[in-house]
CHARMM internal coordinates of N, CA and C (Angstrom, degrees):
IC EDIT
DIST 1 N 1 CA 1.4476
DIST 1 CA 1 C 1.5181
ANGL 1 N 1 CA 1 C 107.75
DIST 1 C 2 N 1.3004
ANGL 1 CA 1 C 2 N 116.03
DIHE 1 N 1 CA 1 C 2 N 139.59
DIST 2 N 2 CA 1.4539
ANGL 1 C 2 N 2 CA 121.07
DIHE 1 CA 1 C 2 N 2 CA 178.90
DIST 2 CA 2 C 1.5223
ANGL 2 N 2 CA 2 C 108.92
DIHE 1 C 2 N 2 CA 2 C -151.03
DIST 2 C 3 N 1.3377
ANGL 2 CA 2 C 3 N 116.28
DIHE 2 N 2 CA 2 C 3 N 149.81
DIST 3 N 3 CA 1.4502
ANGL 2 C 3 N 3 CA 119.88
DIHE 2 CA 2 C 3 N 3 CA 172.81
DIST 3 CA 3 C 1.5238
ANGL 3 N 3 CA 3 C 111.19
DIHE 2 C 3 N 3 CA 3 C -94.36
DIST 3 C 4 N 1.3410
ANGL 3 CA 3 C 4 N 117.15
DIHE 3 N 3 CA 3 C 4 N 1.94
DIST 4 N 4 CA 1.4620
ANGL 3 C 4 N 4 CA 122.35
DIHE 3 CA 3 C 4 N 4 CA 178.21
DIST 4 CA 4 C 1.5301
ANGL 4 N 4 CA 4 C 107.88
DIHE 3 C 4 N 4 CA 4 C -147.02
DIST 4 C 5 N 1.3110
ANGL 4 CA 4 C 5 N 115.95
DIHE 4 N 4 CA 4 C 5 N 86.33
DIST 5 N 5 CA 1.4902
ANGL 4 C 5 N 5 CA 121.37
DIHE 4 CA 4 C 5 N 5 CA -174.81
DIST 5 CA 5 C 1.5099
ANGL 5 N 5 CA 5 C 111.61
DIHE 4 C 5 N 5 CA 5 C -62.07
DIST 5 C 6 N 1.3300
ANGL 5 CA 5 C 6 N 117.28
DIHE 5 N 5 CA 5 C 6 N -39.13
DIST 6 N 6 CA 1.4559
ANGL 5 C 6 N 6 CA 120.00
DIHE 5 CA 5 C 6 N 6 CA -178.68
DIST 6 CA 6 C 1.5533
ANGL 6 N 6 CA 6 C 110.39
DIHE 5 C 6 N 6 CA 6 C -62.03
DIST 6 C 7 N 1.3107
ANGL 6 CA 6 C 7 N 116.73
DIHE 6 N 6 CA 6 C 7 N -44.46
DIST 7 N 7 CA 1.4683
ANGL 6 C 7 N 7 CA 121.33
DIHE 6 CA 6 C 7 N 7 CA 177.44
DIST 7 CA 7 C 1.5041
ANGL 7 N 7 CA 7 C 111.02
DIHE 6 C 7 N 7 CA 7 C -63.41
DIST 7 C 8 N 1.3459
ANGL 7 CA 7 C 8 N 117.48
DIHE 7 N 7 CA 7 C 8 N -41.94
DIST 8 N 8 CA 1.4639
ANGL 7 C 8 N 8 CA 122.64
DIHE 7 CA 7 C 8 N 8 CA -177.31
DIST 8 CA 8 C 1.5125
ANGL 8 N 8 CA 8 C 110.93
DIHE 7 C 8 N 8 CA 8 C -64.48
DIST 8 C 9 N 1.3174
ANGL 8 CA 8 C 9 N 117.26
DIHE 8 N 8 CA 8 C 9 N -44.43
DIST 9 N 9 CA 1.4806
ANGL 8 C 9 N 9 CA 120.16
DIHE 8 CA 8 C 9 N 9 CA 178.01
DIST 9 CA 9 C 1.5024
ANGL 9 N 9 CA 9 C 109.54
DIHE 8 C 9 N 9 CA 9 C -62.34
DIST 9 C 10 N 1.3458
ANGL 9 CA 9 C 10 N 118.07
DIHE 9 N 9 CA 9 C 10 N -41.06
DIST 10 N 10 CA 1.4740
ANGL 9 C 10 N 10 CA 122.37
DIHE 9 CA 9 C 10 N 10 CA 178.04
DIST 10 CA 10 C 1.5368
ANGL 10 N 10 CA 10 C 110.65
DIHE 9 C 10 N 10 CA 10 C -61.33
DIST 10 C 11 N 1.3383
ANGL 10 CA 10 C 11 N 117.43
DIHE 10 N 10 CA 10 C 11 N -40.77
DIST 11 N 11 CA 1.4516
ANGL 10 C 11 N 11 CA 120.36
DIHE 10 CA 10 C 11 N 11 CA 178.36
DIST 11 CA 11 C 1.5303
ANGL 11 N 11 CA 11 C 110.87
DIHE 10 C 11 N 11 CA 11 C -62.17
DIST 11 C 12 N 1.3018
ANGL 11 CA 11 C 12 N 116.63
DIHE 11 N 11 CA 11 C 12 N -44.67
DIST 12 N 12 CA 1.4844
ANGL 11 C 12 N 12 CA 120.81
DIHE 11 CA 11 C 12 N 12 CA 176.43
DIST 12 CA 12 C 1.5420
ANGL 12 N 12 CA 12 C 109.94
DIHE 11 C 12 N 12 CA 12 C -57.75
DIST 12 C 13 N 1.3067
ANGL 12 CA 12 C 13 N 116.18
DIHE 12 N 12 CA 12 C 13 N -44.27
DIST 13 N 13 CA 1.4805
ANGL 12 C 13 N 13 CA 120.47
DIHE 12 CA 12 C 13 N 13 CA -178.80
DIST 13 CA 13 C 1.5220
ANGL 13 N 13 CA 13 C 110.54
DIHE 12 C 13 N 13 CA 13 C -64.08
DIST 13 C 14 N 1.3078
ANGL 13 CA 13 C 14 N 117.22
DIHE 13 N 13 CA 13 C 14 N -44.37
DIST 14 N 14 CA 1.4780
ANGL 13 C 14 N 14 CA 121.63
DIHE 13 CA 13 C 14 N 14 CA -178.18
DIST 14 CA 14 C 1.5226
ANGL 14 N 14 CA 14 C 111.66
DIHE 13 C 14 N 14 CA 14 C -64.95
DIST 14 C 15 N 1.3209
ANGL 14 CA 14 C 15 N 118.15
DIHE 14 N 14 CA 14 C 15 N -28.25
DIST 15 N 15 CA 1.4798
ANGL 14 C 15 N 15 CA 122.00
DIHE 14 CA 14 C 15 N 15 CA -178.66
DIST 15 CA 15 C 1.5243
ANGL 15 N 15 CA 15 C 113.57
DIHE 14 C 15 N 15 CA 15 C -99.66
DIST 15 C 16 N 1.3582
ANGL 15 CA 15 C 16 N 116.38
DIHE 15 N 15 CA 15 C 16 N 12.46
DIST 16 N 16 CA 1.4729
ANGL 15 C 16 N 16 CA 118.09
DIHE 15 CA 15 C 16 N 16 CA -177.72
DIST 16 CA 16 C 1.5275
ANGL 16 N 16 CA 16 C 111.76
DIHE 15 C 16 N 16 CA 16 C -55.17
DIST 16 C 17 N 1.3036
ANGL 16 CA 16 C 17 N 114.49
DIHE 16 N 16 CA 16 C 17 N 139.99
DIST 17 N 17 CA 1.4611
ANGL 16 C 17 N 17 CA 120.55
DIHE 16 CA 16 C 17 N 17 CA -179.10
DIST 17 CA 17 C 1.4902
ANGL 17 N 17 CA 17 C 114.79
DIHE 16 C 17 N 17 CA 17 C 88.94
DIST 17 C 18 N 1.3329
ANGL 17 CA 17 C 18 N 119.70
DIHE 17 N 17 CA 17 C 18 N -9.92
DIST 18 N 18 CA 1.4595
ANGL 17 C 18 N 18 CA 124.36
DIHE 17 CA 17 C 18 N 18 CA 179.60
DIST 18 CA 18 C 1.5308
ANGL 18 N 18 CA 18 C 107.85
DIHE 17 C 18 N 18 CA 18 C -68.49
DIST 18 C 19 N 1.3004
ANGL 18 CA 18 C 19 N 117.88
DIHE 18 N 18 CA 18 C 19 N 116.84
DIST 19 N 19 CA 1.4821
ANGL 18 C 19 N 19 CA 122.43
DIHE 18 CA 18 C 19 N 19 CA -175.26
DIST 19 CA 19 C 1.5229
ANGL 19 N 19 CA 19 C 113.40
DIHE 18 C 19 N 19 CA 19 C -73.83
DIST 19 C 20 N 1.3239
ANGL 19 CA 19 C 20 N 118.25
DIHE 19 N 19 CA 19 C 20 N -9.96
DIST 20 N 20 CA 1.4669
ANGL 19 C 20 N 20 CA 121.04
DIHE 19 CA 19 C 20 N 20 CA -176.39
DIST 20 CA 20 C 1.5082
ANGL 20 N 20 CA 20 C 113.12
DIHE 19 C 20 N 20 CA 20 C -78.77
DIST 20 C 21 N 1.3103
ANGL 20 CA 20 C 21 N 119.46
DIHE 20 N 20 CA 20 C 21 N -20.74
DIST 21 N 21 CA 1.4545
ANGL 20 C 21 N 21 CA 122.22
DIHE 20 CA 20 C 21 N 21 CA -174.84
DIST 21 CA 21 C 1.5227
ANGL 21 N 21 CA 21 C 110.79
DIHE 20 C 21 N 21 CA 21 C -127.13
DIST 21 C 22 N 1.3400
ANGL 21 CA 21 C 22 N 115.08
DIHE 21 N 21 CA 21 C 22 N 141.90
DIST 22 N 22 CA 1.4582
ANGL 21 C 22 N 22 CA 120.63
DIHE 21 CA 21 C 22 N 22 CA -176.44
DIST 22 CA 22 C 1.5190
ANGL 22 N 22 CA 22 C 111.88
DIHE 21 C 22 N 22 CA 22 C -56.21
DIST 22 C 23 N 1.3109
ANGL 22 CA 22 C 23 N 118.58
DIHE 22 N 22 CA 22 C 23 N -53.14
DIST 23 N 23 CA 1.4755
ANGL 22 C 23 N 23 CA 121.84
DIHE 22 CA 22 C 23 N 23 CA -173.86
DIST 23 CA 23 C 1.5078
ANGL 23 N 23 CA 23 C 111.06
DIHE 22 C 23 N 23 CA 23 C -61.59
DIST 23 C 24 N 1.2932
ANGL 23 CA 23 C 24 N 116.60
DIHE 23 N 23 CA 23 C 24 N -40.49
DIST 24 N 24 CA 1.4805
ANGL 23 C 24 N 24 CA 120.71
DIHE 23 CA 23 C 24 N 24 CA -179.08
DIST 24 CA 24 C 1.5402
ANGL 24 N 24 CA 24 C 111.26
DIHE 23 C 24 N 24 CA 24 C -74.81
DIST 24 C 25 N 1.3043
ANGL 24 CA 24 C 25 N 116.28
DIHE 24 N 24 CA 24 C 25 N -37.21
DIST 25 N 25 CA 1.4645
ANGL 24 C 25 N 25 CA 121.78
DIHE 24 CA 24 C 25 N 25 CA 179.83
DIST 25 CA 25 C 1.5191
ANGL 25 N 25 CA 25 C 110.66
DIHE 24 C 25 N 25 CA 25 C -61.72
DIST 25 C 26 N 1.3546
ANGL 25 CA 25 C 26 N 116.49
DIHE 25 N 25 CA 25 C 26 N -37.89
DIST 26 N 26 CA 1.4430
ANGL 25 C 26 N 26 CA 120.53
DIHE 25 CA 25 C 26 N 26 CA -176.57
DIST 26 CA 26 C 1.5348
ANGL 26 N 26 CA 26 C 113.08
DIHE 25 C 26 N 26 CA 26 C -105.33
DIST 26 C 27 N 1.3322
ANGL 26 CA 26 C 27 N 116.09
DIHE 26 N 26 CA 26 C 27 N 17.38
DIST 27 N 27 CA 1.4877
ANGL 26 C 27 N 27 CA 122.90
DIHE 26 CA 26 C 27 N 27 CA 175.93
DIST 27 CA 27 C 1.5084
ANGL 27 N 27 CA 27 C 111.61
DIHE 26 C 27 N 27 CA 27 C 54.34
DIST 27 C 28 N 1.3330
ANGL 27 CA 27 C 28 N 116.86
DIHE 27 N 27 CA 27 C 28 N 50.03
DIST 28 N 28 CA 1.4569
ANGL 27 C 28 N 28 CA 123.19
DIHE 27 CA 27 C 28 N 28 CA 178.88
DIST 28 CA 28 C 1.5340
ANGL 28 N 28 CA 28 C 108.94
DIHE 27 C 28 N 28 CA 28 C -92.38
DIST 28 C 29 N 1.2941
ANGL 28 CA 28 C 29 N 115.95
DIHE 28 N 28 CA 28 C 29 N 90.12
DIST 29 N 29 CA 1.4720
ANGL 28 C 29 N 29 CA 117.81
DIHE 28 CA 28 C 29 N 29 CA 178.67
DIST 29 CA 29 C 1.5136
ANGL 29 N 29 CA 29 C 111.76
DIHE 28 C 29 N 29 CA 29 C -140.01
DIST 29 C 30 N 1.3023
ANGL 29 CA 29 C 30 N 118.15
DIHE 29 N 29 CA 29 C 30 N 14.99
DIST 30 N 30 CA 1.4771
ANGL 29 C 30 N 30 CA 120.86
DIHE 29 CA 29 C 30 N 30 CA 171.82
DIST 30 CA 30 C 1.5249
ANGL 30 N 30 CA 30 C 106.66
DIHE 29 C 30 N 30 CA 30 C -104.02
DIST 30 C 31 N 1.3266
ANGL 30 CA 30 C 31 N 115.85
DIHE 30 N 30 CA 30 C 31 N 126.84
DIST 31 N 31 CA 1.4574
ANGL 30 C 31 N 31 CA 120.67
DIHE 30 CA 30 C 31 N 31 CA 178.24
DIST 31 CA 31 C 1.5180
ANGL 31 N 31 CA 31 C 108.97
DIHE 30 C 31 N 31 CA 31 C -83.80
DIST 31 C 32 N 1.3332
ANGL 31 CA 31 C 32 N 116.57
DIHE 31 N 31 CA 31 C 32 N 119.08
DIST 32 N 32 CA 1.4598
ANGL 31 C 32 N 32 CA 121.53
DIHE 31 CA 31 C 32 N 32 CA -179.55
DIST 32 CA 32 C 1.5272
ANGL 32 N 32 CA 32 C 113.37
DIHE 31 C 32 N 32 CA 32 C -118.60
DIST 32 C 33 N 1.3594
ANGL 32 CA 32 C 33 N 116.65
DIHE 32 N 32 CA 32 C 33 N -10.17
DIST 33 N 33 CA 1.4535
ANGL 32 C 33 N 33 CA 121.13
DIHE 32 CA 32 C 33 N 33 CA -179.36
DIST 33 CA 33 C 1.5035
ANGL 33 N 33 CA 33 C 108.51
DIHE 32 C 33 N 33 CA 33 C -157.86
DIST 33 C 34 N 1.3042
ANGL 33 CA 33 C 34 N 116.18
DIHE 33 N 33 CA 33 C 34 N 144.18
DIST 34 N 34 CA 1.4622
ANGL 33 C 34 N 34 CA 120.87
DIHE 33 CA 33 C 34 N 34 CA 172.27
DIST 34 CA 34 C 1.5221
ANGL 34 N 34 CA 34 C 109.96
DIHE 33 C 34 N 34 CA 34 C -157.04
DIST 34 C 35 N 1.2850
ANGL 34 CA 34 C 35 N 116.40
DIHE 34 N 34 CA 34 C 35 N 160.96
DIST 35 N 35 CA 1.4492
ANGL 34 C 35 N 35 CA 125.34
DIHE 34 CA 34 C 35 N 35 CA 171.78
DIST 35 CA 35 C 1.5058
ANGL 35 N 35 CA 35 C 107.86
DIHE 34 C 35 N 35 CA 35 C -130.36
DIST 35 C 36 N 1.3250
ANGL 35 CA 35 C 36 N 116.81
DIHE 35 N 35 CA 35 C 36 N 145.76
DIST 36 N 36 CA 1.4500
ANGL 35 C 36 N 36 CA 121.61
DIHE 35 CA 35 C 36 N 36 CA -179.79
DIST 36 CA 36 C 1.5218
ANGL 36 N 36 CA 36 C 110.20
DIHE 35 C 36 N 36 CA 36 C -110.62
DIST 36 C 37 N 1.3214
ANGL 36 CA 36 C 37 N 116.39
DIHE 36 N 36 CA 36 C 37 N 132.77
DIST 37 N 37 CA 1.4628
ANGL 36 C 37 N 37 CA 122.91
DIHE 36 CA 36 C 37 N 37 CA 177.99
DIST 37 CA 37 C 1.5054
ANGL 37 N 37 CA 37 C 109.39
DIHE 36 C 37 N 37 CA 37 C -133.60
DIST 37 C 38 N 1.3118
ANGL 37 CA 37 C 38 N 117.41
DIHE 37 N 37 CA 37 C 38 N 141.15
DIST 38 N 38 CA 1.4564
ANGL 37 C 38 N 38 CA 122.29
DIHE 37 CA 37 C 38 N 38 CA 173.52
DIST 38 CA 38 C 1.5169
ANGL 38 N 38 CA 38 C 111.53
DIHE 37 C 38 N 38 CA 38 C -88.87
DIST 38 C 39 N 1.3253
ANGL 38 CA 38 C 39 N 116.21
DIHE 38 N 38 CA 38 C 39 N -18.52
DIST 39 N 39 CA 1.4625
ANGL 38 C 39 N 39 CA 121.42
DIHE 38 CA 38 C 39 N 39 CA -178.98
DIST 39 CA 39 C 1.5410
ANGL 39 N 39 CA 39 C 109.05
DIHE 38 C 39 N 39 CA 39 C -105.81
DIST 39 C 40 N 1.3185
ANGL 39 CA 39 C 40 N 115.39
DIHE 39 N 39 CA 39 C 40 N 116.34
DIST 40 N 40 CA 1.4802
ANGL 39 C 40 N 40 CA 120.71
DIHE 39 CA 39 C 40 N 40 CA -176.32
DIST 40 CA 40 C 1.5230
ANGL 40 N 40 CA 40 C 111.52
DIHE 39 C 40 N 40 CA 40 C -63.09
DIST 40 C 41 N 1.3214
ANGL 40 CA 40 C 41 N 118.21
DIHE 40 N 40 CA 40 C 41 N -35.11
DIST 41 N 41 CA 1.4606
ANGL 40 C 41 N 41 CA 120.59
DIHE 40 CA 40 C 41 N 41 CA 178.67
DIST 41 CA 41 C 1.5403
ANGL 41 N 41 CA 41 C 111.11
DIHE 40 C 41 N 41 CA 41 C -62.14
DIST 41 C 42 N 1.3113
ANGL 41 CA 41 C 42 N 116.11
DIHE 41 N 41 CA 41 C 42 N -44.40
DIST 42 N 42 CA 1.4587
ANGL 41 C 42 N 42 CA 121.46
DIHE 41 CA 41 C 42 N 42 CA 178.39
DIST 42 CA 42 C 1.5448
ANGL 42 N 42 CA 42 C 111.10
DIHE 41 C 42 N 42 CA 42 C -66.20
DIST 42 C 43 N 1.3256
ANGL 42 CA 42 C 43 N 116.20
DIHE 42 N 42 CA 42 C 43 N -37.37
DIST 43 N 43 CA 1.4647
ANGL 42 C 43 N 43 CA 119.79
DIHE 42 CA 42 C 43 N 43 CA 179.89
DIST 43 CA 43 C 1.5359
ANGL 43 N 43 CA 43 C 110.19
DIHE 42 C 43 N 43 CA 43 C -64.83
DIST 43 C 44 N 1.3124
ANGL 43 CA 43 C 44 N 116.61
DIHE 43 N 43 CA 43 C 44 N -42.94
DIST 44 N 44 CA 1.4623
ANGL 43 C 44 N 44 CA 120.35
DIHE 43 CA 43 C 44 N 44 CA 178.93
DIST 44 CA 44 C 1.5312
ANGL 44 N 44 CA 44 C 111.59
DIHE 43 C 44 N 44 CA 44 C -65.63
DIST 44 C 45 N 1.3517
ANGL 44 CA 44 C 45 N 115.48
DIHE 44 N 44 CA 44 C 45 N -40.76
DIST 45 N 45 CA 1.4682
ANGL 44 C 45 N 45 CA 119.00
DIHE 44 CA 44 C 45 N 45 CA 177.48
DIST 45 CA 45 C 1.5246
ANGL 45 N 45 CA 45 C 110.88
DIHE 44 C 45 N 45 CA 45 C -62.67
DIST 45 C 46 N 1.3380
ANGL 45 CA 45 C 46 N 116.92
DIHE 45 N 45 CA 45 C 46 N -41.28
DIST 46 N 46 CA 1.4413
ANGL 45 C 46 N 46 CA 120.52
DIHE 45 CA 45 C 46 N 46 CA -179.65
DIST 46 CA 46 C 1.5341
ANGL 46 N 46 CA 46 C 110.77
DIHE 45 C 46 N 46 CA 46 C -66.55
DIST 46 C 47 N 1.3148
ANGL 46 CA 46 C 47 N 117.40
DIHE 46 N 46 CA 46 C 47 N -40.14
DIST 47 N 47 CA 1.4697
ANGL 46 C 47 N 47 CA 121.32
DIHE 46 CA 46 C 47 N 47 CA 177.66
DIST 47 CA 47 C 1.5386
ANGL 47 N 47 CA 47 C 109.85
DIHE 46 C 47 N 47 CA 47 C -58.64
DIST 47 C 48 N 1.3215
ANGL 47 CA 47 C 48 N 117.00
DIHE 47 N 47 CA 47 C 48 N -42.82
DIST 48 N 48 CA 1.4581
ANGL 47 C 48 N 48 CA 120.77
DIHE 47 CA 47 C 48 N 48 CA 178.69
DIST 48 CA 48 C 1.5472
ANGL 48 N 48 CA 48 C 110.57
DIHE 47 C 48 N 48 CA 48 C -64.45
DIST 48 C 49 N 1.3242
ANGL 48 CA 48 C 49 N 116.74
DIHE 48 N 48 CA 48 C 49 N -38.05
DIST 49 N 49 CA 1.4774
ANGL 48 C 49 N 49 CA 120.15
DIHE 48 CA 48 C 49 N 49 CA 178.28
DIST 49 CA 49 C 1.5481
ANGL 49 N 49 CA 49 C 109.22
DIHE 48 C 49 N 49 CA 49 C -62.39
DIST 49 C 50 N 1.3259
ANGL 49 CA 49 C 50 N 116.18
DIHE 49 N 49 CA 49 C 50 N -46.72
DIST 50 N 50 CA 1.4449
ANGL 49 C 50 N 50 CA 120.56
DIHE 49 CA 49 C 50 N 50 CA -178.28
DIST 50 CA 50 C 1.5238
ANGL 50 N 50 CA 50 C 110.97
DIHE 49 C 50 N 50 CA 50 C -63.78
DIST 50 C 51 N 1.3201
ANGL 50 CA 50 C 51 N 117.28
DIHE 50 N 50 CA 50 C 51 N -44.11
DIST 51 N 51 CA 1.4611
ANGL 50 C 51 N 51 CA 120.58
DIHE 50 CA 50 C 51 N 51 CA -179.53
DIST 51 CA 51 C 1.5223
ANGL 51 N 51 CA 51 C 111.53
DIHE 50 C 51 N 51 CA 51 C -62.12
DIST 51 C 52 N 1.3198
ANGL 51 CA 51 C 52 N 117.57
DIHE 51 N 51 CA 51 C 52 N -28.62
DIST 52 N 52 CA 1.4714
ANGL 51 C 52 N 52 CA 121.92
DIHE 51 CA 51 C 52 N 52 CA -179.51
DIST 52 CA 52 C 1.5383
ANGL 52 N 52 CA 52 C 112.35
DIHE 51 C 52 N 52 CA 52 C -81.22
DIST 52 C 53 N 1.3234
ANGL 52 CA 52 C 53 N 117.49
DIHE 52 N 52 CA 52 C 53 N -11.92
DIST 53 N 53 CA 1.4728
ANGL 52 C 53 N 53 CA 122.03
DIHE 52 CA 52 C 53 N 53 CA -179.38
DIST 53 CA 53 C 1.5227
ANGL 53 N 53 CA 53 C 110.38
DIHE 52 C 53 N 53 CA 53 C -69.35
DIST 53 C 54 N 1.3174
ANGL 53 CA 53 C 54 N 114.81
DIHE 53 N 53 CA 53 C 54 N 155.55
DIST 54 N 54 CA 1.4599
ANGL 53 C 54 N 54 CA 120.33
DIHE 53 CA 53 C 54 N 54 CA 171.26
DIST 54 CA 54 C 1.5507
ANGL 54 N 54 CA 54 C 107.26
DIHE 53 C 54 N 54 CA 54 C -71.53
DIST 54 C 55 N 1.2896
ANGL 54 CA 54 C 55 N 114.20
DIHE 54 N 54 CA 54 C 55 N 162.83
DIST 55 N 55 CA 1.4832
ANGL 54 C 55 N 55 CA 119.08
DIHE 54 CA 54 C 55 N 55 CA 176.42
DIST 55 CA 55 C 1.5272
ANGL 55 N 55 CA 55 C 110.52
DIHE 54 C 55 N 55 CA 55 C -58.68
DIST 55 C 56 N 1.3268
ANGL 55 CA 55 C 56 N 116.16
DIHE 55 N 55 CA 55 C 56 N -40.98
DIST 56 N 56 CA 1.4839
ANGL 55 C 56 N 56 CA 119.93
DIHE 55 CA 55 C 56 N 56 CA -180.00
DIST 56 CA 56 C 1.5181
ANGL 56 N 56 CA 56 C 111.26
DIHE 55 C 56 N 56 CA 56 C -60.45
DIST 56 C 57 N 1.3295
ANGL 56 CA 56 C 57 N 117.35
DIHE 56 N 56 CA 56 C 57 N -43.79
DIST 57 N 57 CA 1.4459
ANGL 56 C 57 N 57 CA 120.93
DIHE 56 CA 56 C 57 N 57 CA 179.46
DIST 57 CA 57 C 1.5302
ANGL 57 N 57 CA 57 C 111.06
DIHE 56 C 57 N 57 CA 57 C -65.65
DIST 57 C 58 N 1.3295
ANGL 57 CA 57 C 58 N 117.24
DIHE 57 N 57 CA 57 C 58 N -38.58
DIST 58 N 58 CA 1.4506
ANGL 57 C 58 N 58 CA 120.64
DIHE 57 CA 57 C 58 N 58 CA 177.43
DIST 58 CA 58 C 1.5332
ANGL 58 N 58 CA 58 C 110.39
DIHE 57 C 58 N 58 CA 58 C -64.54
DIST 58 C 59 N 1.3224
ANGL 58 CA 58 C 59 N 117.66
DIHE 58 N 58 CA 58 C 59 N -40.68
DIST 59 N 59 CA 1.4365
ANGL 58 C 59 N 59 CA 121.31
DIHE 58 CA 58 C 59 N 59 CA 177.16
DIST 59 CA 59 C 1.5171
ANGL 59 N 59 CA 59 C 111.83
DIHE 58 C 59 N 59 CA 59 C -62.24
DIST 59 C 60 N 1.3116
ANGL 59 CA 59 C 60 N 115.53
DIHE 59 N 59 CA 59 C 60 N -41.54
DIST 60 N 60 CA 1.4935
ANGL 59 C 60 N 60 CA 119.76
DIHE 59 CA 59 C 60 N 60 CA 177.23
DIST 60 CA 60 C 1.5007
ANGL 60 N 60 CA 60 C 110.98
DIHE 59 C 60 N 60 CA 60 C -64.20
DIST 60 C 61 N 1.3070
ANGL 60 CA 60 C 61 N 117.30
DIHE 60 N 60 CA 60 C 61 N -40.60
DIST 61 N 61 CA 1.4869
ANGL 60 C 61 N 61 CA 121.46
DIHE 60 CA 60 C 61 N 61 CA 178.20
DIST 61 CA 61 C 1.5243
ANGL 61 N 61 CA 61 C 110.77
DIHE 60 C 61 N 61 CA 61 C -61.70
DIST 61 C 62 N 1.2987
ANGL 61 CA 61 C 62 N 116.79
DIHE 61 N 61 CA 61 C 62 N -46.41
DIST 62 N 62 CA 1.4961
ANGL 61 C 62 N 62 CA 121.32
DIHE 61 CA 61 C 62 N 62 CA 178.72
DIST 62 CA 62 C 1.5265
ANGL 62 N 62 CA 62 C 109.07
DIHE 61 C 62 N 62 CA 62 C -60.45
DIST 62 C 63 N 1.3124
ANGL 62 CA 62 C 63 N 117.25
DIHE 62 N 62 CA 62 C 63 N -41.86
DIST 63 N 63 CA 1.4864
ANGL 62 C 63 N 63 CA 120.87
DIHE 62 CA 62 C 63 N 63 CA -177.08
DIST 63 CA 63 C 1.5275
ANGL 63 N 63 CA 63 C 111.65
DIHE 62 C 63 N 63 CA 63 C -63.52
DIST 63 C 64 N 1.3295
ANGL 63 CA 63 C 64 N 118.00
DIHE 63 N 63 CA 63 C 64 N -26.74
DIST 64 N 64 CA 1.4758
ANGL 63 C 64 N 64 CA 119.37
DIHE 63 CA 63 C 64 N 64 CA -179.23
DIST 64 CA 64 C 1.5294
ANGL 64 N 64 CA 64 C 110.89
DIHE 63 C 64 N 64 CA 64 C -68.44
DIST 64 C 65 N 1.3200
ANGL 64 CA 64 C 65 N 118.10
DIHE 64 N 64 CA 64 C 65 N -29.43
DIST 65 N 65 CA 1.4639
ANGL 64 C 65 N 65 CA 120.70
DIHE 64 CA 64 C 65 N 65 CA -179.66
DIST 65 CA 65 C 1.5056
ANGL 65 N 65 CA 65 C 112.42
DIHE 64 C 65 N 65 CA 65 C -104.73
DIST 65 C 66 N 1.3072
ANGL 65 CA 65 C 66 N 117.14
DIHE 65 N 65 CA 65 C 66 N -28.47
DIST 66 N 66 CA 1.4664
ANGL 65 C 66 N 66 CA 121.65
DIHE 65 CA 65 C 66 N 66 CA -171.92
DIST 66 CA 66 C 1.5357
ANGL 66 N 66 CA 66 C 108.58
DIHE 65 C 66 N 66 CA 66 C -142.45
DIST 66 C 67 N 1.3518
ANGL 66 CA 66 C 67 N 116.54
DIHE 66 N 66 CA 66 C 67 N 73.28
DIST 67 N 67 CA 1.4774
ANGL 66 C 67 N 67 CA 119.31
DIHE 66 CA 66 C 67 N 67 CA -172.31
DIST 67 CA 67 C 1.5370
ANGL 67 N 67 CA 67 C 114.29
DIHE 66 C 67 N 67 CA 67 C -62.26
DIST 67 C 68 N 1.3351
ANGL 67 CA 67 C 68 N 118.01
DIHE 67 N 67 CA 67 C 68 N -23.60
DIST 68 N 68 CA 1.4429
ANGL 67 C 68 N 68 CA 120.56
DIHE 67 CA 67 C 68 N 68 CA -179.78
DIST 68 CA 68 C 1.5342
ANGL 68 N 68 CA 68 C 112.35
DIHE 67 C 68 N 68 CA 68 C -99.28
DIST 68 C 69 N 1.3012
ANGL 68 CA 68 C 69 N 115.90
DIHE 68 N 68 CA 68 C 69 N 5.47
DIST 69 N 69 CA 1.4609
ANGL 68 C 69 N 69 CA 123.61
DIHE 68 CA 68 C 69 N 69 CA 176.84
DIST 69 CA 69 C 1.5306
ANGL 69 N 69 CA 69 C 112.27
DIHE 68 C 69 N 69 CA 69 C 53.67
DIST 69 C 70 N 1.3099
ANGL 69 CA 69 C 70 N 115.73
DIHE 69 N 69 CA 69 C 70 N 40.17
DIST 70 N 70 CA 1.4588
ANGL 69 C 70 N 70 CA 120.54
DIHE 69 CA 69 C 70 N 70 CA 178.82
DIST 70 CA 70 C 1.5294
ANGL 70 N 70 CA 70 C 110.02
DIHE 69 C 70 N 70 CA 70 C -79.30
DIST 70 C 71 N 1.3069
ANGL 70 CA 70 C 71 N 115.95
DIHE 70 N 70 CA 70 C 71 N 148.16
DIST 71 N 71 CA 1.4594
ANGL 70 C 71 N 71 CA 120.32
DIHE 70 CA 70 C 71 N 71 CA 174.48
DIST 71 CA 71 C 1.5171
ANGL 71 N 71 CA 71 C 109.45
DIHE 70 C 71 N 71 CA 71 C -63.77
DIST 71 C 72 N 1.3163
ANGL 71 CA 71 C 72 N 117.18
DIHE 71 N 71 CA 71 C 72 N 128.91
DIST 72 N 72 CA 1.4460
ANGL 71 C 72 N 72 CA 122.02
DIHE 71 CA 71 C 72 N 72 CA -178.20
DIST 72 CA 72 C 1.5331
ANGL 72 N 72 CA 72 C 109.98
DIHE 71 C 72 N 72 CA 72 C -86.80
DIST 72 C 73 N 1.2872
ANGL 72 CA 72 C 73 N 115.75
DIHE 72 N 72 CA 72 C 73 N 143.45
DIST 73 N 73 CA 1.4927
ANGL 72 C 73 N 73 CA 120.75
DIHE 72 CA 72 C 73 N 73 CA 178.12
DIST 73 CA 73 C 1.4994
ANGL 73 N 73 CA 73 C 108.18
DIHE 72 C 73 N 73 CA 73 C -92.39
DIST 73 C 74 N 1.3193
ANGL 73 CA 73 C 74 N 116.05
DIHE 73 N 73 CA 73 C 74 N 141.55
DIST 74 N 74 CA 1.4588
ANGL 73 C 74 N 74 CA 121.66
DIHE 73 CA 73 C 74 N 74 CA 177.73
DIST 74 CA 74 C 1.5174
ANGL 74 N 74 CA 74 C 110.64
DIHE 73 C 74 N 74 CA 74 C -103.69
END
COOR INIT
IC SEED 1 N 1 CA 1 C
IC BUILD
């Protein structure tokens, strides 16, 4: 969850290859899916739901918004 997605993607990109963090270790810096919430409590709850999903469910969720898995522009 972030209140500034553009900055957060940039941070992941700047730290690429850093073995201490999952996103940086696996070069996760392309945005392919997002959800927008005005309520931070709901956003955090949704993030936890997504993290608890299986990989297959996450892939299906991404495909609903971005079926070709293209990098999204911010």
